[in-house]
PyMOL Python script that loads the backbone (N, CA, C, O; Angstrom):
from pymol import cmd

cmd.read_pdbstr("""\
ATOM      1  N   MET A   1       0.843  -1.158   0.000  1.00  0.00           N
ATOM      2  CA  MET A   1       0.000   0.000   0.000  1.00  0.00           C
ATOM      3  C   MET A   1       0.899   1.234   0.000  1.00  0.00           C
ATOM      4  O   MET A   1       1.959   1.241   0.626  1.00  0.00           O
ATOM      5  N   THR A   2       0.467   2.270  -0.703  1.00  0.00           N
ATOM      6  CA  THR A   2       1.238   3.498  -0.826  1.00  0.00           C
ATOM      7  C   THR A   2       0.683   4.567   0.098  1.00  0.00           C
ATOM      8  O   THR A   2      -0.532   4.702   0.243  1.00  0.00           O
ATOM      9  N   ASN A   3       1.567   5.322   0.719  1.00  0.00           N
ATOM     10  CA  ASN A   3       1.155   6.475   1.522  1.00  0.00           C
ATOM     11  C   ASN A   3       1.081   7.693   0.620  1.00  0.00           C
ATOM     12  O   ASN A   3       1.888   7.843  -0.296  1.00  0.00           O
ATOM     13  N   LEU A   4       0.102   8.575   0.880  1.00  0.00           N
ATOM     14  CA  LEU A   4      -0.110   9.773   0.091  1.00  0.00           C
ATOM     15  C   LEU A   4      -0.242  10.950   1.043  1.00  0.00           C
ATOM     16  O   LEU A   4      -1.031  10.900   1.987  1.00  0.00           O
ATOM     17  N   THR A   5       0.509  11.990   0.808  1.00  0.00           N
ATOM     18  CA  THR A   5       0.421  13.190   1.629  1.00  0.00           C
ATOM     19  C   THR A   5      -0.369  14.239   0.865  1.00  0.00           C
ATOM     20  O   THR A   5      -0.029  14.584  -0.266  1.00  0.00           O
ATOM     21  N   ILE A   6      -1.436  14.748   1.495  1.00  0.00           N
ATOM     22  CA  ILE A   6      -2.255  15.791   0.874  1.00  0.00           C
ATOM     23  C   ILE A   6      -2.485  16.903   1.884  1.00  0.00           C
ATOM     24  O   ILE A   6      -2.404  16.678   3.092  1.00  0.00           O
ATOM     25  N   SER A   7      -2.769  18.092   1.394  1.00  0.00           N
ATOM     26  CA  SER A   7      -3.058  19.232   2.260  1.00  0.00           C
ATOM     27  C   SER A   7      -4.554  19.471   2.278  1.00  0.00           C
ATOM     28  O   SER A   7      -5.171  19.654   1.228  1.00  0.00           O
ATOM     29  N   LEU A   8      -5.144  19.470   3.473  1.00  0.00           N
ATOM     30  CA  LEU A   8      -6.580  19.669   3.635  1.00  0.00           C
ATOM     31  C   LEU A   8      -6.834  20.615   4.797  1.00  0.00           C
ATOM     32  O   LEU A   8      -6.006  20.762   5.696  1.00  0.00           O
ATOM     33  N   ASP A   9      -7.990  21.248   4.759  1.00  0.00           N
ATOM     34  CA  ASP A   9      -8.399  22.110   5.851  1.00  0.00           C
ATOM     35  C   ASP A   9      -8.545  21.277   7.125  1.00  0.00           C
ATOM     36  O   ASP A   9      -9.188  20.227   7.117  1.00  0.00           O
ATOM     37  N   GLU A  10      -7.951  21.748   8.209  1.00  0.00           N
ATOM     38  CA  GLU A  10      -7.946  21.001   9.470  1.00  0.00           C
ATOM     39  C   GLU A  10      -9.358  20.719   9.979  1.00  0.00           C
ATOM     40  O   GLU A  10      -9.633  19.618  10.457  1.00  0.00           O
ATOM     41  N   ASN A  11     -10.257  21.702   9.883  1.00  0.00           N
ATOM     42  CA  ASN A  11     -11.634  21.519  10.345  1.00  0.00           C
ATOM     43  C   ASN A  11     -12.357  20.459   9.505  1.00  0.00           C
ATOM     44  O   ASN A  11     -13.121  19.651  10.035  1.00  0.00           O
ATOM     45  N   LEU A  12     -12.110  20.473   8.206  1.00  0.00           N
ATOM     46  CA  LEU A  12     -12.713  19.474   7.324  1.00  0.00           C
ATOM     47  C   LEU A  12     -12.261  18.071   7.706  1.00  0.00           C
ATOM     48  O   LEU A  12     -13.068  17.142   7.731  1.00  0.00           O
ATOM     49  N   VAL A  13     -10.979  17.916   8.002  1.00  0.00           N
ATOM     50  CA  VAL A  13     -10.441  16.604   8.384  1.00  0.00           C
ATOM     51  C   VAL A  13     -11.066  16.146   9.699  1.00  0.00           C
ATOM     52  O   VAL A  13     -11.424  14.976   9.832  1.00  0.00           O
ATOM     53  N   LYS A  14     -11.202  17.040  10.665  1.00  0.00           N
ATOM     54  CA  LYS A  14     -11.821  16.670  11.946  1.00  0.00           C
ATOM     55  C   LYS A  14     -13.254  16.197  11.736  1.00  0.00           C
ATOM     56  O   LYS A  14     -13.662  15.170  12.280  1.00  0.00           O
ATOM     57  N   GLN A  15     -14.017  16.952  10.943  1.00  0.00           N
ATOM     58  CA  GLN A  15     -15.410  16.571  10.682  1.00  0.00           C
ATOM     59  C   GLN A  15     -15.492  15.233   9.944  1.00  0.00           C
ATOM     60  O   GLN A  15     -16.358  14.405  10.228  1.00  0.00           O
ATOM     61  N   ALA A  16     -14.585  15.040   9.002  1.00  0.00           N
ATOM     62  CA  ALA A  16     -14.582  13.795   8.237  1.00  0.00           C
ATOM     63  C   ALA A  16     -14.214  12.607   9.117  1.00  0.00           C
ATOM     64  O   ALA A  16     -14.793  11.529   8.977  1.00  0.00           O
ATOM     65  N   ARG A  17     -13.253  12.796  10.026  1.00  0.00           N
ATOM     66  CA  ARG A  17     -12.886  11.710  10.947  1.00  0.00           C
ATOM     67  C   ARG A  17     -14.068  11.328  11.832  1.00  0.00           C
ATOM     68  O   ARG A  17     -14.336  10.144  12.038  1.00  0.00           O
ATOM     69  N   ILE A  18     -14.769  12.324  12.351  1.00  0.00           N
ATOM     70  CA  ILE A  18     -15.926  12.069  13.206  1.00  0.00           C
ATOM     71  C   ILE A  18     -16.990  11.296  12.438  1.00  0.00           C
ATOM     72  O   ILE A  18     -17.540  10.317  12.943  1.00  0.00           O
ATOM     73  N   LYS A  19     -17.280  11.737  11.216  1.00  0.00           N
ATOM     74  CA  LYS A  19     -18.292  11.053  10.415  1.00  0.00           C
ATOM     75  C   LYS A  19     -17.879   9.618  10.102  1.00  0.00           C
ATOM     76  O   LYS A  19     -18.705   8.708  10.161  1.00  0.00           O
ATOM     77  N   ALA A  20     -16.608   9.411   9.772  1.00  0.00           N
ATOM     78  CA  ALA A  20     -16.129   8.060   9.479  1.00  0.00           C
ATOM     79  C   ALA A  20     -16.273   7.160  10.700  1.00  0.00           C
ATOM     80  O   ALA A  20     -16.694   6.009  10.580  1.00  0.00           O
ATOM     81  N   ILE A  21     -15.927   7.680  11.872  1.00  0.00           N
ATOM     82  CA  ILE A  21     -16.074   6.897  13.109  1.00  0.00           C
ATOM     83  C   ILE A  21     -17.537   6.545  13.339  1.00  0.00           C
ATOM     84  O   ILE A  21     -17.851   5.419  13.723  1.00  0.00           O
ATOM     85  N   GLN A  22     -18.432   7.499  13.109  1.00  0.00           N
ATOM     86  CA  GLN A  22     -19.863   7.240  13.277  1.00  0.00           C
ATOM     87  C   GLN A  22     -20.350   6.158  12.320  1.00  0.00           C
ATOM     88  O   GLN A  22     -21.294   5.429  12.625  1.00  0.00           O
ATOM     89  N   GLU A  23     -19.709   6.058  11.173  1.00  0.00           N
ATOM     90  CA  GLU A  23     -20.064   5.035  10.185  1.00  0.00           C
ATOM     91  C   GLU A  23     -19.305   3.730  10.409  1.00  0.00           C
ATOM     92  O   GLU A  23     -19.458   2.776   9.646  1.00  0.00           O
ATOM     93  N   GLY A  24     -18.486   3.695  11.458  1.00  0.00           N
ATOM     94  CA  GLY A  24     -17.754   2.466  11.780  1.00  0.00           C
ATOM     95  C   GLY A  24     -16.590   2.186  10.856  1.00  0.00           C
ATOM     96  O   GLY A  24     -16.246   1.027  10.626  1.00  0.00           O
ATOM     97  N   THR A  25     -15.983   3.222  10.328  1.00  0.00           N
ATOM     98  CA  THR A  25     -14.862   3.038   9.418  1.00  0.00           C
ATOM     99  C   THR A  25     -13.786   4.060   9.743  1.00  0.00           C
ATOM    100  O   THR A  25     -13.859   4.736  10.769  1.00  0.00           O
ATOM    101  N   SER A  26     -12.797   4.175   8.885  1.00  0.00           N
ATOM    102  CA  SER A  26     -11.728   5.152   9.095  1.00  0.00           C
ATOM    103  C   SER A  26     -11.731   6.151   7.947  1.00  0.00           C
ATOM    104  O   SER A  26     -12.286   5.890   6.879  1.00  0.00           O
ATOM    105  N   LEU A  27     -11.114   7.281   8.179  1.00  0.00           N
ATOM    106  CA  LEU A  27     -11.006   8.289   7.136  1.00  0.00           C
ATOM    107  C   LEU A  27     -10.176   7.743   5.966  1.00  0.00           C
ATOM    108  O   LEU A  27     -10.488   8.013   4.806  1.00  0.00           O
ATOM    109  N   SER A  28      -9.135   6.988   6.266  1.00  0.00           N
ATOM    110  CA  SER A  28      -8.324   6.388   5.198  1.00  0.00           C
ATOM    111  C   SER A  28      -9.164   5.467   4.318  1.00  0.00           C
ATOM    112  O   SER A  28      -9.036   5.485   3.094  1.00  0.00           O
ATOM    113  N   ALA A  29     -10.021   4.663   4.941  1.00  0.00           N
ATOM    114  CA  ALA A  29     -10.881   3.753   4.168  1.00  0.00           C
ATOM    115  C   ALA A  29     -11.845   4.539   3.283  1.00  0.00           C
ATOM    116  O   ALA A  29     -12.089   4.162   2.137  1.00  0.00           O
ATOM    117  N   LYS A  30     -12.392   5.633   3.816  1.00  0.00           N
ATOM    118  CA  LYS A  30     -13.317   6.449   3.028  1.00  0.00           C
ATOM    119  C   LYS A  30     -12.605   7.088   1.844  1.00  0.00           C
ATOM    120  O   LYS A  30     -13.160   7.136   0.746  1.00  0.00           O
ATOM    121  N   VAL A  31     -11.383   7.580   2.049  1.00  0.00           N
ATOM    122  CA  VAL A  31     -10.618   8.176   0.953  1.00  0.00           C
ATOM    123  C   VAL A  31     -10.321   7.119  -0.108  1.00  0.00           C
ATOM    124  O   VAL A  31     -10.417   7.399  -1.303  1.00  0.00           O
ATOM    125  N   ARG A  32      -9.956   5.896   0.320  1.00  0.00           N
ATOM    126  CA  ARG A  32      -9.720   4.809  -0.650  1.00  0.00           C
ATOM    127  C   ARG A  32     -10.978   4.540  -1.465  1.00  0.00           C
ATOM    128  O   ARG A  32     -10.910   4.381  -2.684  1.00  0.00           O
ATOM    129  N   GLU A  33     -12.141   4.487  -0.786  1.00  0.00           N
ATOM    130  CA  GLU A  33     -13.410   4.248  -1.488  1.00  0.00           C
ATOM    131  C   GLU A  33     -13.675   5.347  -2.521  1.00  0.00           C
ATOM    132  O   GLU A  33     -14.045   5.062  -3.660  1.00  0.00           O
ATOM    133  N   MET A  34     -13.481   6.599  -2.112  1.00  0.00           N
ATOM    134  CA  MET A  34     -13.744   7.724  -3.019  1.00  0.00           C
ATOM    135  C   MET A  34     -12.796   7.712  -4.213  1.00  0.00           C
ATOM    136  O   MET A  34     -13.217   7.981  -5.338  1.00  0.00           O
ATOM    137  N   LEU A  35     -11.526   7.404  -3.981  1.00  0.00           N
ATOM    138  CA  LEU A  35     -10.571   7.337  -5.087  1.00  0.00           C
ATOM    139  C   LEU A  35     -10.910   6.188  -6.037  1.00  0.00           C
ATOM    140  O   LEU A  35     -10.804   6.332  -7.255  1.00  0.00           O
ATOM    141  N   ALA A  36     -11.313   5.065  -5.484  1.00  0.00           N
ATOM    142  CA  ALA A  36     -11.694   3.928  -6.320  1.00  0.00           C
ATOM    143  C   ALA A  36     -12.915   4.286  -7.167  1.00  0.00           C
ATOM    144  O   ALA A  36     -12.969   3.946  -8.349  1.00  0.00           O
ATOM    145  N   ALA A  37     -13.895   4.969  -6.571  1.00  0.00           N
ATOM    146  CA  ALA A  37     -15.089   5.391  -7.317  1.00  0.00           C
ATOM    147  C   ALA A  37     -14.708   6.394  -8.403  1.00  0.00           C
ATOM    148  O   ALA A  37     -15.250   6.349  -9.508  1.00  0.00           O
ATOM    149  N   TYR A  38     -13.791   7.285  -8.097  1.00  0.00           N
ATOM    150  CA  TYR A  38     -13.316   8.271  -9.063  1.00  0.00           C
ATOM    151  C   TYR A  38     -12.658   7.587 -10.264  1.00  0.00           C
ATOM    152  O   TYR A  38     -12.888   7.978 -11.409  1.00  0.00           O
ATOM    153  N   VAL A  39     -11.862   6.594 -10.005  1.00  0.00           N
ATOM    154  CA  VAL A  39     -11.176   5.868 -11.076  1.00  0.00           C
ATOM    155  C   VAL A  39     -12.181   5.083 -11.917  1.00  0.00           C
ATOM    156  O   VAL A  39     -12.033   4.983 -13.135  1.00  0.00           O
ATOM    157  N   ARG A  40     -13.192   4.532 -11.271  1.00  0.00           N
ATOM    158  CA  ARG A  40     -14.192   3.718 -11.981  1.00  0.00           C
ATOM    159  C   ARG A  40     -15.157   4.559 -12.806  1.00  0.00           C
ATOM    160  O   ARG A  40     -15.907   3.995 -13.602  1.00  0.00           O
ATOM    161  N   GLN A  41     -15.173   5.877 -12.654  1.00  0.00           N
ATOM    162  CA  GLN A  41     -16.116   6.718 -13.386  1.00  0.00           C
ATOM    163  C   GLN A  41     -16.052   6.496 -14.884  1.00  0.00           C
ATOM    164  O   GLN A  41     -17.082   6.510 -15.557  1.00  0.00           O
ATOM    165  N   ASP A  42     -14.863   6.292 -15.412  1.00  0.00           N
ATOM    166  CA  ASP A  42     -14.692   6.122 -16.848  1.00  0.00           C
ATOM    167  C   ASP A  42     -14.950   4.696 -17.304  1.00  0.00           C
ATOM    168  O   ASP A  42     -15.091   4.440 -18.500  1.00  0.00           O
ATOM    169  N   ALA A  43     -15.012   3.776 -16.365  1.00  0.00           N
ATOM    170  CA  ALA A  43     -15.223   2.370 -16.716  1.00  0.00           C
ATOM    171  C   ALA A  43     -16.691   2.159 -17.079  1.00  0.00           C
ATOM    172  O   ALA A  43     -17.576   2.731 -16.442  1.00  0.00           O
ATOM    173  N   PRO A  44     -16.952   1.348 -18.093  1.00  0.00           N
ATOM    174  CA  PRO A  44     -18.351   1.065 -18.436  1.00  0.00           C
ATOM    175  C   PRO A  44     -19.033   0.346 -17.278  1.00  0.00           C
ATOM    176  O   PRO A  44     -18.436  -0.502 -16.615  1.00  0.00           O
ATOM    177  N   THR A  45     -20.272   0.696 -17.052  1.00  0.00           N
ATOM    178  CA  THR A  45     -21.006   0.091 -15.943  1.00  0.00           C
ATOM    179  C   THR A  45     -21.886  -1.037 -16.453  1.00  0.00           C
ATOM    180  O   THR A  45     -22.523  -0.929 -17.501  1.00  0.00           O
ATOM    181  N   ALA A  46     -21.909  -2.096 -15.707  1.00  0.00           N
ATOM    182  CA  ALA A  46     -22.776  -3.230 -16.023  1.00  0.00           C
ATOM    183  C   ALA A  46     -24.087  -3.036 -15.271  1.00  0.00           C
ATOM    184  O   ALA A  46     -24.099  -2.532 -14.148  1.00  0.00           O
ATOM    185  N   SER A  47     -25.165  -3.432 -15.885  1.00  0.00           N
ATOM    186  CA  SER A  47     -26.445  -3.304 -15.196  1.00  0.00           C
ATOM    187  C   SER A  47     -26.489  -4.299 -14.037  1.00  0.00           C
ATOM    188  O   SER A  47     -26.047  -5.441 -14.158  1.00  0.00           O
ATOM    189  N   ALA A  48     -27.022  -3.845 -12.935  1.00  0.00           N
ATOM    190  CA  ALA A  48     -27.089  -4.671 -11.733  1.00  0.00           C
ATOM    191  C   ALA A  48     -28.223  -5.680 -11.864  1.00  0.00           C
ATOM    192  O   ALA A  48     -29.312  -5.357 -12.339  1.00  0.00           O
ATOM    193  N   VAL A  49     -27.951  -6.888 -11.443  1.00  0.00           N
ATOM    194  CA  VAL A  49     -28.980  -7.920 -11.407  1.00  0.00           C
ATOM    195  C   VAL A  49     -29.484  -7.992  -9.970  1.00  0.00           C
ATOM    196  O   VAL A  49     -28.731  -8.330  -9.057  1.00  0.00           O
ATOM    197  N   ILE A  50     -30.737  -7.679  -9.779  1.00  0.00           N
ATOM    198  CA  ILE A  50     -31.319  -7.698  -8.446  1.00  0.00           C
ATOM    199  C   ILE A  50     -32.189  -8.943  -8.330  1.00  0.00           C
ATOM    200  O   ILE A  50     -33.264  -9.017  -8.927  1.00  0.00           O
ATOM    201  N   PRO A  51     -31.720  -9.919  -7.561  1.00  0.00           N
ATOM    202  CA  PRO A  51     -32.511 -11.145  -7.434  1.00  0.00           C
ATOM    203  C   PRO A  51     -33.780 -10.881  -6.638  1.00  0.00           C
ATOM    204  O   PRO A  51     -33.806 -10.029  -5.749  1.00  0.00           O
ATOM    205  N   LYS A  52     -34.820 -11.614  -6.965  1.00  0.00           N
ATOM    206  CA  LYS A  52     -36.073 -11.487  -6.245  1.00  0.00           C
ATOM    207  C   LYS A  52     -36.075 -12.461  -5.076  1.00  0.00           C
ATOM    208  O   LYS A  52     -35.653 -13.610  -5.205  1.00  0.00           O
ATOM    209  N   LEU A  53     -36.557 -11.983  -3.937  1.00  0.00           N
ATOM    210  CA  LEU A  53     -36.699 -12.862  -2.777  1.00  0.00           C
ATOM    211  C   LEU A  53     -37.968 -13.686  -2.930  1.00  0.00           C
ATOM    212  O   LEU A  53     -38.983 -13.186  -3.413  1.00  0.00           O
ATOM    213  N   PRO A  54     -37.911 -14.944  -2.520  1.00  0.00           N
ATOM    214  CA  PRO A  54     -39.123 -15.764  -2.594  1.00  0.00           C
ATOM    215  C   PRO A  54     -40.157 -15.257  -1.594  1.00  0.00           C
ATOM    216  O   PRO A  54     -39.882 -15.134  -0.400  1.00  0.00           O
ATOM    217  N   THR A  55     -41.332 -14.971  -2.098  1.00  0.00           N
ATOM    218  CA  THR A  55     -42.402 -14.469  -1.229  1.00  0.00           C
ATOM    219  C   THR A  55     -43.567 -15.438  -1.222  1.00  0.00           C
ATOM    220  O   THR A  55     -43.743 -16.241  -2.139  1.00  0.00           O
ATOM    221  N   GLY A  56     -44.348 -15.344  -0.175  1.00  0.00           N
ATOM    222  CA  GLY A  56     -45.542 -16.170  -0.066  1.00  0.00           C
ATOM    223  C   GLY A  56     -46.683 -15.540  -0.846  1.00  0.00           C
ATOM    224  O   GLY A  56     -46.514 -14.470  -1.432  1.00  0.00           O
ATOM    225  N   GLY A  57     -47.822 -16.173  -0.862  1.00  0.00           N
ATOM    226  CA  GLY A  57     -48.977 -15.684  -1.591  1.00  0.00           C
ATOM    227  C   GLY A  57     -49.464 -14.324  -1.105  1.00  0.00           C
ATOM    228  O   GLY A  57     -50.031 -13.561  -1.887  1.00  0.00           O
ATOM    229  N   SER A  58     -49.255 -14.010   0.158  1.00  0.00           N
ATOM    230  CA  SER A  58     -49.726 -12.740   0.700  1.00  0.00           C
ATOM    231  C   SER A  58     -48.719 -11.616   0.497  1.00  0.00           C
ATOM    232  O   SER A  58     -48.967 -10.488   0.923  1.00  0.00           O
ATOM    233  N   GLY A  59     -47.595 -11.899  -0.143  1.00  0.00           N
ATOM    234  CA  GLY A  59     -46.586 -10.881  -0.392  1.00  0.00           C
ATOM    235  C   GLY A  59     -45.501 -10.843   0.658  1.00  0.00           C
ATOM    236  O   GLY A  59     -44.512 -10.132   0.477  1.00  0.00           O
ATOM    237  N   GLY A  60     -45.641 -11.577   1.749  1.00  0.00           N
ATOM    238  CA  GLY A  60     -44.604 -11.615   2.773  1.00  0.00           C
ATOM    239  C   GLY A  60     -43.532 -12.622   2.413  1.00  0.00           C
ATOM    240  O   GLY A  60     -43.649 -13.327   1.410  1.00  0.00           O
ATOM    241  N   LEU A  61     -42.497 -12.695   3.215  1.00  0.00           N
ATOM    242  CA  LEU A  61     -41.430 -13.658   2.973  1.00  0.00           C
ATOM    243  C   LEU A  61     -41.931 -15.081   3.178  1.00  0.00           C
ATOM    244  O   LEU A  61     -42.837 -15.330   3.974  1.00  0.00           O
ATOM    245  N   MET A  62     -41.334 -15.991   2.459  1.00  0.00           N
ATOM    246  CA  MET A  62     -41.673 -17.402   2.604  1.00  0.00           C
ATOM    247  C   MET A  62     -41.313 -17.877   4.013  1.00  0.00           C
ATOM    248  O   MET A  62     -40.379 -17.354   4.621  1.00  0.00           O
ATOM    249  N   PRO A  63     -42.038 -18.851   4.529  1.00  0.00           N
ATOM    250  CA  PRO A  63     -41.694 -19.399   5.842  1.00  0.00           C
ATOM    251  C   PRO A  63     -40.266 -19.933   5.839  1.00  0.00           C
ATOM    252  O   PRO A  63     -39.805 -20.492   4.844  1.00  0.00           O
ATOM    253  N   GLY A  64     -39.576 -19.758   6.952  1.00  0.00           N
ATOM    254  CA  GLY A  64     -38.226 -20.259   7.084  1.00  0.00           C
ATOM    255  C   GLY A  64     -37.160 -19.214   6.791  1.00  0.00           C
ATOM    256  O   GLY A  64     -35.979 -19.461   7.032  1.00  0.00           O
ATOM    257  N   ILE A  65     -37.553 -18.042   6.272  1.00  0.00           N
ATOM    258  CA  ILE A  65     -36.583 -16.979   6.023  1.00  0.00           C
ATOM    259  C   ILE A  65     -36.566 -16.067   7.245  1.00  0.00           C
ATOM    260  O   ILE A  65     -37.585 -15.486   7.619  1.00  0.00           O
ATOM    261  N   ASP A  66     -35.403 -15.954   7.850  1.00  0.00           N
ATOM    262  CA  ASP A  66     -35.232 -15.115   9.040  1.00  0.00           C
ATOM    263  C   ASP A  66     -34.881 -13.700   8.594  1.00  0.00           C
ATOM    264  O   ASP A  66     -33.774 -13.489   8.097  1.00  0.00           O
ATOM    265  N   PRO A  67     -35.775 -12.717   8.748  1.00  0.00           N
ATOM    266  CA  PRO A  67     -35.495 -11.362   8.269  1.00  0.00           C
ATOM    267  C   PRO A  67     -34.348 -10.670   8.991  1.00  0.00           C
ATOM    268  O   PRO A  67     -33.871  -9.633   8.529  1.00  0.00           O
ATOM    269  N   SER A  68     -33.895 -11.217  10.109  1.00  0.00           N
ATOM    270  CA  SER A  68     -32.776 -10.610  10.827  1.00  0.00           C
ATOM    271  C   SER A  68     -31.442 -11.251  10.458  1.00  0.00           C
ATOM    272  O   SER A  68     -30.414 -10.925  11.051  1.00  0.00           O
ATOM    273  N   SER A  69     -31.451 -12.166   9.479  1.00  0.00           N
ATOM    274  CA  SER A  69     -30.232 -12.892   9.110  1.00  0.00           C
ATOM    275  C   SER A  69     -29.909 -12.690   7.630  1.00  0.00           C
ATOM    276  O   SER A  69     -30.669 -13.108   6.756  1.00  0.00           O
ATOM    277  N   ASN A  70     -28.774 -12.046   7.364  1.00  0.00           N
ATOM    278  CA  ASN A  70     -28.336 -11.900   5.974  1.00  0.00           C
ATOM    279  C   ASN A  70     -28.135 -13.258   5.320  1.00  0.00           C
ATOM    280  O   ASN A  70     -28.497 -13.453   4.159  1.00  0.00           O
ATOM    281  N   ARG A  71     -27.556 -14.200   6.065  1.00  0.00           N
ATOM    282  CA  ARG A  71     -27.301 -15.535   5.522  1.00  0.00           C
ATOM    283  C   ARG A  71     -28.605 -16.181   5.067  1.00  0.00           C
ATOM    284  O   ARG A  71     -28.645 -16.841   4.029  1.00  0.00           O
ATOM    285  N   SER A  72     -29.671 -15.990   5.843  1.00  0.00           N
ATOM    286  CA  SER A  72     -30.967 -16.553   5.483  1.00  0.00           C
ATOM    287  C   SER A  72     -31.456 -15.977   4.152  1.00  0.00           C
ATOM    288  O   SER A  72     -31.983 -16.709   3.314  1.00  0.00           O
ATOM    289  N   PHE A  73     -31.281 -14.664   3.958  1.00  0.00           N
ATOM    290  CA  PHE A  73     -31.674 -14.036   2.698  1.00  0.00           C
ATOM    291  C   PHE A  73     -30.830 -14.556   1.539  1.00  0.00           C
ATOM    292  O   PHE A  73     -31.360 -14.892   0.480  1.00  0.00           O
ATOM    293  N   TYR A  74     -29.508 -14.622   1.743  1.00  0.00           N
ATOM    294  CA  TYR A  74     -28.629 -15.102   0.682  1.00  0.00           C
ATOM    295  C   TYR A  74     -28.979 -16.531   0.286  1.00  0.00           C
ATOM    296  O   TYR A  74     -29.053 -16.856  -0.899  1.00  0.00           O
ATOM    297  N   ASP A  75     -29.194 -17.379   1.287  1.00  0.00           N
ATOM    298  CA  ASP A  75     -29.542 -18.769   0.997  1.00  0.00           C
ATOM    299  C   ASP A  75     -30.852 -18.848   0.222  1.00  0.00           C
ATOM    300  O   ASP A  75     -30.979 -19.639  -0.713  1.00  0.00           O
ATOM    301  N   ALA A  76     -31.830 -18.022   0.614  1.00  0.00           N
ATOM    302  CA  ALA A  76     -33.124 -18.029  -0.073  1.00  0.00           C
ATOM    303  C   ALA A  76     -32.981 -17.549  -1.512  1.00  0.00           C
ATOM    304  O   ALA A  76     -33.603 -18.101  -2.419  1.00  0.00           O
ATOM    305  N   MET A  77     -32.157 -16.517  -1.722  1.00  0.00           N
ATOM    306  CA  MET A  77     -31.959 -16.008  -3.079  1.00  0.00           C
ATOM    307  C   MET A  77     -31.237 -17.031  -3.940  1.00  0.00           C
ATOM    308  O   MET A  77     -31.590 -17.226  -5.103  1.00  0.00           O
ATOM    309  N   ASP A  78     -30.218 -17.692  -3.369  1.00  0.00           N
ATOM    310  CA  ASP A  78     -29.476 -18.699  -4.121  1.00  0.00           C
ATOM    311  C   ASP A  78     -30.365 -19.877  -4.493  1.00  0.00           C
ATOM    312  O   ASP A  78     -30.276 -20.397  -5.605  1.00  0.00           O
ATOM    313  N   ALA A  79     -31.209 -20.294  -3.582  1.00  0.00           N
ATOM    314  CA  ALA A  79     -32.077 -21.436  -3.825  1.00  0.00           C
ATOM    315  C   ALA A  79     -33.131 -21.128  -4.877  1.00  0.00           C
ATOM    316  O   ALA A  79     -33.551 -22.006  -5.630  1.00  0.00           O
ATOM    317  N   ASP A  80     -33.553 -19.865  -4.918  1.00  0.00           N
ATOM    318  CA  ASP A  80     -34.634 -19.484  -5.836  1.00  0.00           C
ATOM    319  C   ASP A  80     -34.100 -18.900  -7.138  1.00  0.00           C
ATOM    320  O   ASP A  80     -34.891 -18.540  -8.011  1.00  0.00           O
ATOM    321  N   MET A  81     -32.791 -18.798  -7.294  1.00  0.00           N
ATOM    322  CA  MET A  81     -32.212 -18.156  -8.469  1.00  0.00           C
ATOM    323  C   MET A  81     -32.505 -18.990  -9.699  1.00  0.00           C
ATOM    324  O   MET A  81     -32.190 -20.180  -9.743  1.00  0.00           O
ATOM    325  N   ASP A  82     -33.102 -18.371 -10.687  1.00  0.00           N
ATOM    326  CA  ASP A  82     -33.441 -19.029 -11.945  1.00  0.00           C
ATOM    327  C   ASP A  82     -32.882 -18.160 -13.066  1.00  0.00           C
ATOM    328  O   ASP A  82     -33.244 -16.988 -13.169  1.00  0.00           O
ATOM    329  N   ILE A  83     -32.019 -18.702 -13.895  1.00  0.00           N
ATOM    330  CA  ILE A  83     -31.372 -17.948 -14.971  1.00  0.00           C
ATOM    331  C   ILE A  83     -32.394 -17.263 -15.852  1.00  0.00           C
ATOM    332  O   ILE A  83     -32.119 -16.167 -16.340  1.00  0.00           O
ATOM    333  N   SER A  84     -33.562 -17.848 -16.083  1.00  0.00           N
ATOM    334  CA  SER A  84     -34.549 -17.246 -16.972  1.00  0.00           C
ATOM    335  C   SER A  84     -35.120 -15.959 -16.404  1.00  0.00           C
ATOM    336  O   SER A  84     -35.701 -15.167 -17.147  1.00  0.00           O
ATOM    337  N   ASN A  85     -34.967 -15.728 -15.085  1.00  0.00           N
ATOM    338  CA  ASN A  85     -35.474 -14.500 -14.485  1.00  0.00           C
ATOM    339  C   ASN A  85     -34.503 -13.344 -14.631  1.00  0.00           C
ATOM    340  O   ASN A  85     -34.887 -12.197 -14.402  1.00  0.00           O
ATOM    341  N   LEU A  86     -33.255 -13.607 -15.005  1.00  0.00           N
ATOM    342  CA  LEU A  86     -32.251 -12.554 -15.111  1.00  0.00           C
ATOM    343  C   LEU A  86     -32.474 -11.741 -16.377  1.00  0.00           C
ATOM    344  O   LEU A  86     -32.757 -12.289 -17.442  1.00  0.00           O
ATOM    345  N   LYS A  87     -32.343 -10.445 -16.246  1.00  0.00           N
ATOM    346  CA  LYS A  87     -32.551  -9.562 -17.407  1.00  0.00           C
ATOM    347  C   LYS A  87     -31.308  -8.784 -17.663  1.00  0.00           C
ATOM    348  O   LYS A  87     -31.264  -7.980 -18.595  1.00  0.00           O
TER     349      LYS A  87
END
""", "prot")
cmd.dss("prot")
cmd.show_as("cartoon", "prot")
cmd.util.cbc("prot")
cmd.orient("prot")
């Protein structure tokens, strides 16, 4: 990893550090994210495929899916993934 020295307003850096901490990250991580997004601006974007969650007849989640568990959602999406539904 490379170190980069930049000049920034001290108050701006303090505010940014506080916000990063509130988001559970570091200012360095946020700067890396922003630079990566900046570099990707010129790259062609692929359309996002948003899988559908399996729902019951009433529109709610199917039985057995725990709404508080990401793993439960991922497993449900993987199990229900059908190539013909992808656009």
